[in-house]
Backbone as CSV, one residue per row, in Angstrom:
resi,resn,N_x,N_y,N_z,CA_x,CA_y,CA_z,C_x,C_y,C_z
1,MET,-15.009,6.776,-34.861,-14.590,7.790,-33.531,-14.035,9.071,-34.302
2,ILE,-15.397,10.020,-34.449,-13.338,11.629,-34.052,-14.101,12.197,-33.130
3,TRP,-12.690,13.145,-32.466,-12.330,13.821,-31.222,-13.538,14.611,-30.770
4,TRP,-14.574,15.110,-31.468,-16.091,15.262,-30.794,-16.379,14.778,-30.575
5,GLU,-17.100,13.083,-30.746,-17.523,12.476,-30.237,-16.874,11.580,-28.663
6,ILE,-15.241,11.493,-29.257,-14.878,11.403,-27.716,-15.073,12.567,-26.848
7,GLU,-14.857,13.821,-27.348,-14.655,14.519,-26.076,-15.370,14.117,-25.203
8,ASN,-16.702,13.556,-26.232,-18.867,14.452,-24.944,-18.739,13.107,-24.134
9,MET,-17.638,12.209,-24.428,-18.172,11.341,-23.526,-18.829,11.012,-22.574
10,GLY,-18.843,10.250,-21.875,-18.844,10.673,-19.951,-18.353,8.918,-19.508
11,HIS,-17.331,9.680,-18.614,-16.555,8.875,-17.658,-17.268,7.390,-17.449
12,GLY,-17.607,7.659,-17.259,-18.800,6.219,-16.142,-18.226,5.622,-15.403
13,GLY,-19.244,5.068,-14.209,-18.080,4.241,-13.602,-18.140,5.360,-11.698
14,LYS,-17.956,6.228,-12.172,-17.914,7.086,-10.205,-19.360,7.403,-10.327
15,ARG,-19.044,6.545,-8.654,-21.029,6.634,-8.267,-20.130,7.251,-6.805
16,GLU,-21.251,8.077,-5.649,-21.023,8.594,-5.252,-20.654,7.883,-3.890
17,GLY,-19.758,8.260,-2.760,-19.696,7.454,-1.673,-18.417,6.153,-2.861
18,ALA,-17.870,5.775,-3.644,-17.514,5.112,-4.555,-16.126,4.746,-4.097
19,GLY,-15.032,3.804,-3.775,-13.822,4.240,-3.871,-13.553,3.558,-2.200
20,ARG,-12.072,3.588,-1.743,-11.473,3.489,0.085,-12.145,4.477,0.700
21,LYS,-12.316,4.468,1.520,-12.564,5.808,2.726,-10.373,6.014,2.630
22,PRO,-11.183,6.999,3.361,-9.922,7.372,3.593,-9.645,7.066,5.748
23,ARG,-8.469,7.349,5.521,-8.059,7.027,6.904,-7.922,7.820,7.765
24,PRO,-8.159,7.930,8.583,-8.021,9.031,9.957,-6.558,10.115,10.241
25,VAL,-5.713,8.677,9.949,-4.935,9.516,10.497,-3.777,8.824,8.943
26,ALA,-3.266,9.974,8.229,-2.245,9.503,7.340,-0.918,8.486,7.516
27,ARG,-0.645,7.668,6.084,0.508,7.501,7.059,1.662,7.941,6.740
28,GLU,2.877,7.030,7.104,4.037,8.043,5.944,4.945,6.767,5.114
29,ALA,5.160,6.942,4.368,6.431,5.715,3.904,7.772,6.382,3.981
30,VAL,8.252,4.934,4.504,9.796,5.179,4.857,9.823,3.746,3.206
31,THR,11.365,4.832,3.458,12.180,3.132,2.410,13.564,3.063,3.233
32,VAL,14.298,1.607,2.768,15.188,1.515,3.309,15.818,0.460,2.216
33,ARG,17.290,0.284,2.235,17.473,-0.696,1.562,18.557,-1.516,2.032
34,LEU,17.762,-2.547,1.735,18.660,-4.116,2.709,19.858,-4.217,1.515
35,GLU,20.170,-6.033,1.437,21.466,-6.099,0.502,20.017,-7.384,0.387
36,PRO,20.425,-8.319,-0.797,19.005,-8.716,-1.542,19.328,-10.328,-0.693
37,GLU,20.044,-10.237,0.655,19.678,-11.840,1.143,18.996,-12.059,2.543
38,LEU,18.628,-10.226,2.949,18.334,-10.442,3.321,16.671,-10.175,3.391
39,VAL,16.612,-8.846,2.480,14.991,-8.886,1.517,14.213,-10.377,1.306
40,GLU,15.458,-11.300,1.489,14.436,-12.635,0.571,14.115,-13.662,2.108
41,LYS,14.938,-12.529,3.004,14.831,-13.738,4.838,13.183,-13.045,4.954
42,PHE,13.266,-11.434,4.410,12.107,-11.303,5.367,10.740,-10.628,5.174
43,ARG,10.786,-11.386,3.229,10.040,-11.664,2.667,9.176,-12.961,2.844
44,LYS,10.279,-14.027,3.875,9.873,-15.035,3.813,9.730,-15.030,5.245
45,LEU,9.955,-14.995,6.184,9.387,-13.817,7.759,8.005,-13.953,8.078
46,CYS,8.182,-13.101,6.316,6.219,-12.185,6.527,4.953,-13.044,5.674
47,THR,5.414,-13.861,5.182,4.994,-14.625,4.678,4.962,-15.971,5.872
48,ALA,4.978,-17.012,6.214,5.535,-17.790,7.399,4.163,-17.153,8.687
49,LYS,5.108,-16.030,9.054,3.572,-15.261,9.914,2.032,-14.649,9.324
50,GLY,2.293,-14.494,8.410,0.593,-14.473,7.163,0.858,-12.762,7.979
51,ARG,1.988,-12.293,7.838,1.863,-10.179,7.492,2.926,-9.645,6.904
52,SER,1.617,-8.238,6.553,2.653,-7.837,5.033,3.684,-6.882,5.883
53,GLN,4.910,-6.011,4.263,5.781,-5.442,5.515,5.616,-4.744,6.537
54,ALA,4.528,-4.318,5.943,4.132,-3.056,6.852,3.500,-3.455,7.735
55,GLU,3.302,-4.472,7.677,2.429,-4.969,9.458,3.765,-5.423,10.733
56,GLN,5.016,-6.571,9.732,5.935,-6.750,10.428,6.974,-5.946,10.924
57,ILE,7.456,-4.540,10.624,8.027,-4.128,10.803,7.231,-2.863,11.807
58,THR,6.094,-2.759,11.548,5.419,-2.117,12.818,5.161,-2.462,13.938
59,GLU,4.783,-4.451,13.281,5.100,-5.207,15.423,6.925,-4.893,15.929
60,TRP,7.669,-4.807,15.312,9.359,-4.853,15.766,8.886,-3.346,16.300
61,ILE,8.463,-2.438,16.353,8.576,-0.852,16.436,8.114,-1.083,17.672
62,LYS,6.549,-1.692,18.056,5.812,-1.354,19.129,6.395,-2.784,20.126
63,ARG,7.092,-3.566,19.506,8.359,-4.161,20.380,9.446,-3.993,21.553
64,ALA,9.827,-2.708,20.882,11.620,-2.056,21.010,11.292,-2.054,22.191
65,ARG,11.719,-1.163,23.100,12.551,-0.949,24.278,13.178,-0.201,23.988
66,LEU,12.399,0.880,24.552,13.988,2.578,23.961,13.627,2.102,24.852
């Protein structure tokens, strides 16, 4: 192919309404640094509970008494 053929090619695959729908309220990213042994323990806990890391942390925060 030569550059003018590539330039005129369609992008394909894009459809009206395709893709993941946006959340009503956007989430925020939170970054924390943990010791390696705690990270491994946290990952095992999440796997055992069948939750994602975000789901597990959300559960802990909801249960916290402030």
